[in-house]
N, C-alpha and C positions, 0 to 999 in steps of 0.2 A: 123807641126811636121813631119820627115821624117819617112814613113812606114817601118815596119820591113822588113827585107829582106827575111825572110821566107815566107812573105804574100803571094805572088805569087806563092808559092808550093803548090802542093795537099797535102802535109804534115801538112799546116798550121793549117787547120782544126782541125786534132787529138793533134797538138801543145797546140790549144784554150783548148779543154779536158783537157790535162795534167794539163795546168797552173791553169783550174777553179778546179780542182781535188785536186790538192796541196793547194789551198787557204781553200777549204772545209776539208782537212785534219786538217789544222791549226785551222779551226772554230770550229772543234769538238774535238780536243784535249783541245782546252781554256774552252770549256763548259762542258768537262768531268773530268776536273781535279779535280774539286770540289767534285763530287760523289766518287771518290776515296780515297780522304782525309776525307769524311763525317763522319766515325767513329771516327778518330784521333781527328779532330775538337771538335764533340761534347765534346769530354772530355778538349782539351785545350781551347775553347772558352765557355764550360758550357753552352750546349743548348741538348736539346732532340730531338726525333724523330718529335714531331709535330712543333717544332721549324724548323727542317729542311725542313719539308714538306712547312714550308711559304717560305723559302729561295727559293725552289724549285719553288714553285708558282710564286714567284716575277719573275722570268725569264720567267716562261712558261707565264705568262699574259703579259708583255711586250713583249714577240715575238709574242703571237697570236694577241694581237692588232695592231704591227708594220708591220707585213708581208703586208698587202694592202698597207700601207704607204710607206712602202721601195719600192713595186712595182710600185705604182704611180710613184715615184721620181726616180726610173730608167728608167721608159718609157720615163719622162720629161728630164732628165738629159743625158739620154744614159747610156749604160752600163759600158763603159770605164771609165768615170769619178765617175758615182755613185758609181760603187762595189769598187772604191780605195777608195773613202770617208767613205764608210759603214764599209771598212775594218781598217781606221784608227781609227773610232770610238770605233769598237768592242776591238782594240787591246789597247785603252788607258784603256776603261773599264775592261779588263783584268788585267792590270797592277796593277789597284786600288785594286784588291782584296788584294793583299799583305799589304795594310795599315789595313786591317779590324782588330777590336779588340773584335767583339762581333757578335752574329746572325744578329742583326739589321743592322749593317755596310756590312755584306756580302748580305744580302735581297737587300740593295739599289744597290751595287756594280752588284748583278745577273740581278737586272732590266734595268741597263744600256748595260749589256752585251746581255741581250735577244732583247731590242730593237734594236739593231744595228747588231745583227747577224741574226735577220730576214731577210736580205737582199740576204743572202747567197744561198739559194735555187732558189727564183724569177731571182736573179741575173744569176745564173747558166744556168738556165733553157733559159732564153732570149738570152745569147749567144750562147747555142746551136741551139735555132731555127734559128739564123741568118745564122749558117752554116751547117746546116745538115737539110734534108725535107725527106719526105716518111718513109716506113718501116723501113728503117735502121737508123732513130732516136735514137730507143731507145737502139741501140747498144751505141752509145754515152751518152746518159743519163745513162746506167749502168754503163759505165767506171766512169762517174761524178758521180754516187751515190756510188762509191767506196770510196770517199773520207769522207763520213758522218761515215760510220762504221770503215774504215782504222784509222781516228781520234780517234774514240772511242777505238779503240783495241789498240793502241797504250798509250794511256792515263795511265793504270794503269801500267806498266813496267815502263815507263818513269817517271811518277809523283812519285812514290815511288823509284825511284832511287835517283832522285833530293832530294826528301824527307830526306831521309837517310844521306846524304851527307851533303846537304846544309839547310834542316829545310823545311818546309811545304810551307813558302811563295815563295821559288824558282820555282817551276812548274809554278805558276801565271805569273813570272816576264819572265820566258823562253817562253811561248806562247804568252804573249804581245810583244815581239821584234819580234818573228818569224812572226806576223801578221804586223806590222809594214815594216819590209823587201818585204813581199809578196804584200802589197799594192803599194809600189813604182814598183816593178816589173809589175805589171798587169797594170798599168798607162802606163808605158814606151811601153809594147808589144803589147796590144791587138787594133785591128782596128774591124770595122764590115767590111762585106762583101763590102758594098758601100761607107765605110768610111762618112758616111751622117754627116752633122753636127746633135749635137742634140736638135736645135732650129726646125729641121724639125717633130720633135716627135708630134702625133697627140692626141689631148685631146679628150678620150672617156667617155662617162656619164656612170656612176654608173650603172644605169639601164641596160644598155647593157650587162653588166656581171651577174649581181644577178637575171636579171629578165630572164634567159634563162634555160632552163630544162637542157641543157647539162651541166651548171655548178653547178646544184645541182647532177647530176650524179656522178660528180668528188668529191664534197664537203662532202657529207654524209658519203662515203665508207672511206673517209679521216677521218671524224669523229671519226669512228668506228676503224681504223686501228692505228689511231697513238698513243693511251695508250699503245699498246703493247711496241713501241717503247721509248717512256716516261719511261717506267718501266724497260726496258734494260739499258736504258741511265744512269738514275738517280738512280735506286733502287738496281739494282744487288749488288754491294758492299756491302749495309749497311744490303741487305737480307743475303748474304753471313756471314757476322759478327755476327748479331742478331741470325739467325736461325739455320744455319751452325757451327757457333762458330769458324770462319776461322780468322786467325790473318791477318796483312798488308800484309807480305810475302806471305801467301797462298794465298790470294786475286788477288796480282799482278802475280801469276803464273798462273792462270785459267780463272781469271775475262774476260781478253780479247779476249778468245776464241769464244765466241758468237758473236763478232764482226768480226771476221775472216770469220766465216760463213756466215754472213751477206753481206761480200764483194763479196763472192762466188755468193750468193743470187741475188747480183744486177749485176752482170754480166751476170749470168745466165738467169735472166728475160730478160735483153736487147738483148740477141740474140736467146731466144727462140720465140720471137713474131715472127720476120720474118722469122724463121726457119719455124713455123706451115703455114703461110701464102703461102711458097714455097713448104711444102711437102703435104699440105691437101687442099689448095687453098682456106684458110680463108681469108675472107675479112680483111681488117686492124683493124677495131672496132673487129670482133668477135677473131682474133688470141690476140689480146689484153686482152679481155673479159677471156678468155680461161686461160691465164696466171694468172690472179687475181683468177680466180675459183681454180686454181690447187694449187695455195700457200696459199688460205684460208683452204683449206682440212688439208695441213700441219701446219698451225696454232693451231690445236688441241692440237699438241705436248706440248707447253708450259703449255697449260690449265691444263696438267697432273701433272705438278712438284710439286703440295702439296701434290700428293700420292705415291709418291715415296720416301723411305727411305736413299738411297745412295747419298750423294752429287754429284758424281763425274756423275750420271745418271741426277741429276737435270740439272748440266751442260750442258749435251748432249741436253737436251730437250731445253734448252736454246739457243743451237747453231741453232736446228731445225728452232725455231722460227725467229730467226735472219735471216736465210736463207730465210725462207718466206716472213717474214714482207718486207725485201727489194725488193724482186722480186713484190711485190704488190705496192710498194713505185715507184720502178723506171717506172712502166708500168702507175700509176695514173700519175705521172708527165709527162711522154711522151704524155700521153692523152691531157693533157692541151695543148701543143702546137700542137697536131692533131686538137683539136676541136676550138681553140681562135687564131685570127689573130696577127701577131707579134706586132701590135701597141699597143695592149690591154692584151698582153700575161703575162708580169711580175705582171700587178696589178690583172687580173684573177687569177695567179698562187699563189699571195700573199693571196687573199680572200681564197681560197680552202687550202691553208698552214694556214690560220687562222681558218678555220672550224675544222681542223686536232688537232692542237694546244689545240683548246677551250675542244678537247674531252680528249687530254693529260693531260692537267691542272686540269678539274673535275676529272680525275682518280687519278691524284697525291694526290688530296686534299683528295679523299676517303681513300687513303690508309694511309696517315698522320693520320686521323680521327681514323680509325678502326683496323689498322695492329697489334696495341699493344693489342688490344682486341681478335680478332678471327684470329690474324696469317695472312701469305700472300696466303695461298692455296685457299682461295674461291676467291680471287682477280685473282690471275694466273687463275682460272677457268674460269672468263669472257674473258679472252682472247683467249679463243679457240672457245669462240661461236661469238664475234664480226664481225670478217671478213667474216663469212659465211652470216651472214646478209647483210654484206656490199656489196659482189658479187650479191647477189638477185635485191639490190635496183640499182645497177649499171647497169645491163643487162635490168632491166626493164625501168628504164628512157632514156637510150640511145637506145631504140625502136624507129626505123625509123629516127635516126639522122645520117646523114652523117659527115666524116670528112671534111675537108676544102679543102684538095686536091682531094677528089673526089666530092668535090659539083663545084668546080670550071668549 
């Protein structure tokens, strides 16, 4: 197939980043539609917060299990074909939500959505690692990561607007169609730098990933960091409805703001690391670790949400948390490309992501079981501590480890 005209241009790598970001925006629009409608669907489909936690858990469990599987498929098929196939699958699962008549059907649809959307981050990181090298790789990851929070940011106003005009099923239909269009565009436009055939992919034994200290240096901090993002993604609208007594329109006006802050945090984290290297002559790993440490301190803010009476201040603290979390997320994802070779990157990133989503899944189940009894405040308090522990583990386990480009 003829290569895209732009491929020989210096702009092509950034066009790739833009295309990936658009795909991730659609991905996160799809997954966040349900959380925006949670309070309404509890009434319409007759289920409660416990059943909602099971619906969320179905997505999280499938996503957790499938991230390394998706990574393996992407490494074997190549990111061009693999990413397009997974996008078609998650679009179909998203469209199926419109047919749900109860919480059990929603849970089944969410499982299908989670299993296929698990390819998004490993696929994006693999494509970026093919086109970007060195300290400035984090800048590309920062812009790619914008898609995760921008999609979540757009979900409340878009979903509420469609729901008020066309009914609750319309949000799922719209995002499903968007995904199909993106999948076709990705397959048509993307090429790797070498345009190598997928058959040239190298099979990497699992022990070469899970048996390394550098893997656990990323996996454990992700396990501790991900509960915050899962809470923001799946529980903010329901929290605002149940504890702050906001209606759907009020939620639509404010619930997107933490994700706008997260966009800014992702970009800031991507640029801060190379700036620290230039300004203070930090090594690559030290600059990345410093960004994670600064963000971990900022994560104390969402831990204080339960202590404030004003809902607007609570939203502000959510915004600080979104900003800080995405600084951490960008940096840990970039570190996976710094520490693992291209032929095993997608599967390594998938296993790191699986560790993170295990933490998110367990925390969401905890919310579902005890939030009705003790409220959200103690749970938010945990979010202020987890990342501080994570940065200590990150620094400790990476002691003496060198990134690939310094080891070459």
